[in-house]
C-alpha positions in Angstrom: 16.8 -19.2 -23.9 13.3 -18.1 -24.8 12.0 -14.6 -23.9 9.4 -16.3 -21.7 12.1 -18.0 -19.7 14.0 -14.7 -19.4 11.1 -12.4 -18.3 8.7 -14.6 -16.4 11.1 -15.4 -13.5 11.5 -11.6 -12.9 8.0 -11.5 -11.5 8.6 -14.3 -9.0 8.9 -13.5 -5.3 10.2 -16.8 -4.0 12.3 -16.3 -0.9 11.1 -12.7 -0.4 9.5 -11.5 2.8 6.7 -8.9 2.4 5.0 -6.8 5.0 1.6 -5.3 4.1 -0.2 -2.9 6.4 -4.0 -2.4 6.3 -4.2 -5.9 4.8 -7.2 -7.4 6.6 -9.5 -6.4 3.8 -9.9 -4.5 0.5 -6.9 -3.4 -1.5 -4.4 -4.5 1.2 -5.7 -8.0 1.3 -5.7 -8.3 -2.5 -2.1 -7.1 -2.7 -1.0 -9.5 0.1 -2.6 -12.4 -1.7 -1.1 -11.3 -5.0 2.4 -11.3 -3.5 1.9 -14.6 -1.7 0.6 -16.2 -5.0 3.9 -15.2 -6.6 5.9 -16.9 -3.8 6.4 -14.3 -1.1 6.1 -15.0 2.6 3.6 -12.3 3.7 3.0 -10.6 7.0 -0.6 -9.4 7.0 -1.0 -6.5 9.4 -3.9 -4.4 10.6 -5.2 -3.1 14.0 -7.0 -6.2 15.1 -5.3 -9.6 15.6 -8.4 -11.6 14.9 -8.9 -9.9 11.6 -5.3 -10.5 10.4 -5.4 -14.1 11.7 -8.5 -14.8 9.6 -6.8 -13.5 6.4 -3.6 -15.4 7.1 -5.5 -18.6 7.8 -7.4 -18.2 4.5 -4.2 -17.7 2.7 -2.6 -20.8 4.3 -5.7 -22.9 3.4 -4.9 -22.0 -0.2 -1.3 -23.2 0.2 0.2 -19.7 0.6 2.7 -18.7 3.4 1.3 -16.0 5.6 1.3 -14.7 9.2 -0.9 -12.2 10.9 0.7 -9.5 13.1 -1.5 -6.8 14.5 -0.3 -3.2 14.8 -1.7 0.3 15.0 0.1 2.4 12.4 -0.6 5.5 14.6 1.5 4.1 17.5 5.3 4.2 17.3 5.8 1.2 19.6 3.5 -0.9 17.5 5.3 0.1 14.3 8.7 -0.9 15.7 7.3 -4.1 17.1 5.8 -5.0 13.8 9.1 -4.8 12.0 10.9 -6.7 14.8 8.2 -9.5 14.8 8.3 -9.8 11.0 12.1 -10.3 11.1 11.7 -12.7 14.0 9.1 -14.7 12.1 10.7 -14.9 8.7 14.3 -14.0 9.2 14.3 -10.8 7.3 12.3 -8.2 5.3 12.4 -7.4 1.6 9.1 -5.7 0.6 7.0 -3.2 2.4 3.6 -2.0 1.3 2.2 0.9 3.3 -1.5 0.6 2.7 -3.0 1.4 6.1 -4.9 4.7 6.1 -7.4 6.7 8.2 -10.0 9.2 7.2 -12.4 9.8 10.1 -14.2 12.7 8.5 -16.1 13.2 5.2 -17.3 16.6 4.3 -16.0 20.2 3.8 -12.4 20.8 5.0 -13.5 23.2 7.7 -15.2 20.3 9.5 -11.9 18.5 10.1 -11.1 19.2 13.8 -7.6 19.0 15.3 -8.0 15.5 16.6 -9.1 14.2 13.2 -6.3 16.1 11.4 -3.7 14.6 13.8 -5.0 11.1 13.3 -5.0 11.3 9.5 -1.4 12.6 9.5 -0.2 10.1 12.1 -1.6 7.0 10.3 -1.2 8.1 6.6 2.1 9.9 6.8 4.1 9.5 10.0 3.3 5.8 10.3 4.7 4.9 6.9 7.8 7.1 7.5 8.5 5.5 10.8 8.0 2.0 9.6 10.3 2.5 6.6 12.9 4.2 8.8 12.9 1.3 11.2 13.2 -1.2 8.3 15.8 0.7 6.4 18.9 -0.9 7.9 17.3 -4.4 7.4 16.6 -3.7 3.7 20.1 -2.3 3.2 21.8 -5.3 4.9 19.9 -7.6 2.5 21.2 -5.8 -0.5 18.0 -3.8 -1.3 14.3 -4.1 -1.4 11.1 -2.6 -2.6 8.9 -0.1 -0.7 5.4 0.7 -2.1 3.4 3.5 -0.6 -0.3 3.6 -1.4 -1.1 7.2 -2.4 -4.2 8.4 -4.1 -5.4 10.5 -7.1 -6.7 12.7 -4.3 -3.0 13.5 -3.6 -2.7 14.8 -7.1 -6.0 16.7 -7.3 -7.8 17.1 -4.0 -11.3 15.5 -3.9 -14.3 17.1 -2.3 -15.2 15.6 1.1 -11.7 14.2 1.8 -9.6 17.3 1.8 -7.1 16.5 4.6 -6.9 12.9 3.5 -5.9 14.2 0.1 -3.3 16.4 1.7 -1.8 13.4 3.5 -1.6 11.5 0.2 0.1 14.4 -1.5 2.7 14.3 1.3 3.1 10.5 0.7 3.8 11.1 -2.9 6.6 13.6 -2.0 7.9 11.2 0.7 8.1 8.5 -2.0 10.4 10.6 -4.1 12.5 11.8 -1.2 13.1 8.2 -0.1 13.8 7.1 -3.7 16.5 9.8 -3.9 18.1 9.0 -0.6 17.9 5.2 -0.7 18.6 4.5 -4.3 22.3 4.0 -3.7 21.3 1.1 -1.3 19.2 -0.5 -4.0 16.0 0.2 -2.1 13.3 1.2 -4.6 10.4 3.3 -3.5 7.3 3.8 -5.6 3.7 4.9 -5.0 0.5 3.4 -6.3 -2.2 6.0 -6.7 -5.7 4.4 -6.8 -8.7 6.2 -8.0 -12.2 5.1 -7.2 -11.8 1.5 -5.9 -14.8 -0.3 -4.5 -13.8 -1.0 -0.9 -15.4 -0.5 2.5 -13.0 2.4 3.1 -14.2 4.3 0.0 -17.9 3.4 0.5 -18.9 7.0 1.2 -17.9 7.8 -2.4 -19.3 4.8 -4.5 -22.4 4.1 -2.4 -23.7 7.6 -3.0 -25.3 7.6 -6.5 -24.8 11.3 -7.0 -21.1 11.2 -6.1 -20.6 8.0 -8.1 -22.2 9.5 -11.2 -19.9 12.5 -10.9 -16.9 10.2 -10.8 -18.0 8.0 -13.6 -18.5 10.9 -16.0 -14.7 11.5 -15.7 -13.5 7.9 -15.8 -12.7 6.9 -19.4 -13.0 3.2 -18.6 -16.5 3.9 -17.3 -16.4 1.9 -14.0 -15.1 1.9 -10.5 -12.0 -0.2 -9.9 -11.7 -3.4 -7.7 -8.9 -4.3 -5.3 -7.6 -6.8 -7.8 -7.0 -4.0 -10.3 -4.4 -2.7 -7.8 -2.8 -6.1 -6.8 -1.1 -6.8 -10.2 0.7 -3.5 -10.2 1.9 -4.2 -6.6 3.3 -7.5 -7.6 5.2 -5.8 -10.5 6.6 -3.1 -8.3 7.7 -5.6 -5.6 9.4 -7.8 -8.1 12.7 -7.7 -10.1 10.6 -6.9 -13.2 10.6 -3.4 -11.8 14.3 -3.3 -11.0 14.8 0.1 -12.7 11.6 1.7 -11.3 11.9 4.0 -8.4 10.4 7.4 -7.4 7.4 6.7 -9.6 3.7 7.5 -9.2 1.5 4.8 -10.8 -2.1 5.6 -11.5 -4.8 2.9 -11.1 -7.8 5.1 -11.8 -9.4 4.1 -15.0 -8.0 7.2 -16.7 -9.5 9.7 -14.2 -6.3 11.7 -13.7 -5.9 12.0 -17.5 -9.1 13.9 -18.0 
């Protein structure tokens, strides 16, 4: 058997069910498409049903299998219903990507009021925790699975203007390793992808400001901002059996920014 025939199938996701939050645009949409292109049945989730329906319809038009299920990751009832509806639609769940995030403020940390703080922590930390906790017995019963949290280089080194967001991502990194330790015996792998400056609508306050963009680019060895597709390939790897011995890891997609 050739090495191509041994390794290539490890990346295939045929028969797997994947749930991706924050998937109506940007990085989430790119990751959902990547998993679907490798054979997964994907549930595209975000807050608005019309938005996830549009993405799922576009995927299906390309011959991919996808369903849109709306959910607010800051609402416990929505989170539980999202998992239940995923299982009802596709008969199980194997892959979770926690991509949904909130950052309602941009500026000095003292400008973050209690309401904004609570929203950031609810969506960026509590939501992923509750979703994974709800899904845990399902993954365990199916013999394992892959959970991917979307962290941030800001969780490693806080960035100006997004202080509490950075704090929430530092917590997600720690949650990744805590889950990896506790759930490894159940063959549930838990990893984090830590994007740097990626050109999305969510990060527009950073890359659309020439002064801020120039400051970033001076410290990015590859000399450019990233794109959602730069993240999608890594997500496919971590979701697949090619990453069968990877858990508890933090994977940078930052053009070398964190290495400076």
